[in-house]
N, C-alpha and C positions, 0 to 999 in steps of 0.2 A: 474790427481790430482788437479782439479778445484773442488773449495766447490760451491756447488751451492742450491739456495731456490726454489725448487720446483716449477715448472712453473711460475717461475716470472721471471722477469730480468727488469730493469732498464734502462730509458733513460731519459737522460734531457732533460726539454723543453727549455733549452735555449744551442743549440746547432747549431748556426749559422757559426761556423767555418766551418763545415761540407758543402759542398754545392751540390744541384743536379743541372743536368744539364738536357738541352731537347737533347735525343739522337741521333739526327739528323746526327751530325758532331762532333763528342765527339773531333776530334784533332784539333778542330778550336777554342774551347773554349777557355778563356782566363782567368786569375785568378783574383778571385774579392780584391781588396786592400780593399776597404772599404764597412767594415760589417753594418753598421749602414744605410748608403743610397749609397747601389752597383749601381757601374752605368755598362750596358752593352756599353761592347768594342768589341762584335762583329760586322760583317757588315752584315750578314744574319740572317732577321728573325727567320731563323730555329734553331739560335743557341743560341738564346736568354738566358740568364742566368738567372736563379733566385735563390730566398731564400725559405726556407722552416723554422720554428721555430719548429717541428717536424717530426722526419723521421724515425715514427713508422714502418713504412713498411723494414727497415733495423734490422734483428733480427738475434739472434743466434739461429741456428738450432740446432747443437750437438757437445758434448764435450768427447774426451777421454783422460781422467788423469791419469788412470789406464788400459795398454796395457796387453790385457793377455798373459801366459808366452807361451814361444817357440814361434815357427815361425808362428802360429796363430796370435800373436801378431802384424805381421810386417804389421801395418797399413797405413806404407808411399811405400808399395812393394818394396824395395831397398834390399829385400833378406836377412836382420838383421833384428832381435825383439830387439831392445832397448829399457830399460824402459823410457828414457825423448824422444828420439827422434821421438818415433813413438804417441806422444801426440798429438792429433789435436786438433783445434775449426774451426767450419764450421757456416758462415754466409749466409745470403741470403737476396738478395732485393727483396723484394715482392711489392715495391713501382711502380710507373709505370715513373721511370726517372733514370736516370744515379747517380749513386752516386761518389764523388770523396774523396776517402782516403787517397790522399797524404800524408804523412805528421803522419797519426793516429799513435797510439803507442797501443801495449797489454803490460801490466804491470802484474805478479801476485804481492802476497803481499809486500813479502820481498823488490823488485825491485821498486814497488810504494814507501815503504818507503825511499828508497836510490835514487830515483831520475833516475835509469836507466831501461830504458825500453829491456823488452824480445824481443820485436820486433817493427822494427819502419818500414809502408811500405811506399817502394820508390816515388817518383815522378811519375805522369801519372800513379797514380793507379786509375782507373774507373772501378765499379762494375756495368754492365749493367743490366736492370731492367727483374725482372726474372733467374737472374744467380746466383749461389752461389760462395764461397769463402772458401779458406782453408788454415791454418797457421799449418803447422807439425813442431814438437819440432825442428827436425834437420835431417840428413840423405838426401838421394838422390831420393827423390819422384818419382816413374817410374810409368807410368799408365796415363787414361785417365783421371780419377775421376769426371767422369758427363761433362767432360767441363767445371770444374770449373776454375777459378785462384787459382793456387796453390803458395803458399810462404813456405819457412823453415824460422824457427826465424833467426833476422838477428842479434843478438847478442847475447844473449845464449838462451840455452835449455828452454820451457816451465817451466819444473820443477814444476809444477803444482801436489800441496801434499794432497795423499790419507788422508791424516788424517786430513785435514782442510787447504784450499787456497781460496783467491779470485782475481777472475782475473777481472782487469779493463781495457778499452779501453776508449784512449782518443784523442781528435783531434789533430792539430799538436802542439796548444799552451797550451794542458795540461788541457783542459776543458775536463772533466768527461761526457763519452757519455753513458756509459754501464757498469753496473758490474754485476757480475755474483759468487756468494757464493755457493761455493760446500758443505759444510761444514754437512748439513741435508743429503746428499746424500755419504757421506765418510764411504762407507762400504765394499772397496775393491773389485768395481762390475767383474773386469777382462772384461769389455764391455763399450762400451758407452752409456752414458746418450745423450739420441734423445727425441724429441717433436714427440710425439704419439697423433691424427696425425700430419704430418709432417707442419710443419710452421705453426700451430695453438693451439697443444696440450700441454697439460704438460709434463712435463720431465720425461720419464721412461727409464728402462733401454733396451737396444736394443734388445736383444734375446727376453724380453715378447713382445715387438710391435711387432716386426718379428720372426720367433723362429728360431733358428740356429746361426740366423746371429748376429756378434758381433759389427758390425761397420759398418758404410758406407757412409766413407768421400765423399763428393760433389754430392751425389745423395739423393735421396729420400730413404726410409728405405729398400724399396722391388729391391732398384737399379736402379732404372730410373730415369732418368734426370731430372730438376726441369723444 
């Protein structure tokens, strides 16, 4: 139930609070306290922390806001179709660096207005280069999902409104990183919207992009891994 602007997502050019790391030894990376003049606090050159002002390599690739009716709509594969719990958003890191998403938040319109995130990523959430990440609305996800990082909405279900809604992703300090307006696509599709081609294309209904398949959380349209 997300509102999307076809083919467009917005990434703030001032998102230095999301830090990018050399992937050599992620566990050794220290957090950055001073965003303006970051200090490398590591002892190994391979672990040097650096910042970027544009993480255009972090993208929203697929959204299911209107799960199909019946068991075919069981996107999280927990054996139960639920209109809120089977919603999901899928992000992919197409940059060449690990991305630290610790403390980042996802909101729908209502919860952005009241300041209560639908989901907040836990500490030590790192998305490696070339990997995908899924946040389901709820339930107990069961499966591999293309070896993606898999989360369940931590505070309340996604509750993305079929008739129009906006998903907002912020960093841990509530700076807006990405928004996605679904209203132009609010036609009760009973399937996900996905970029076609994966990662680079405009948003299309999934079964149009890949005949007969209604969604593909964590994987490419054809079910292969990223």
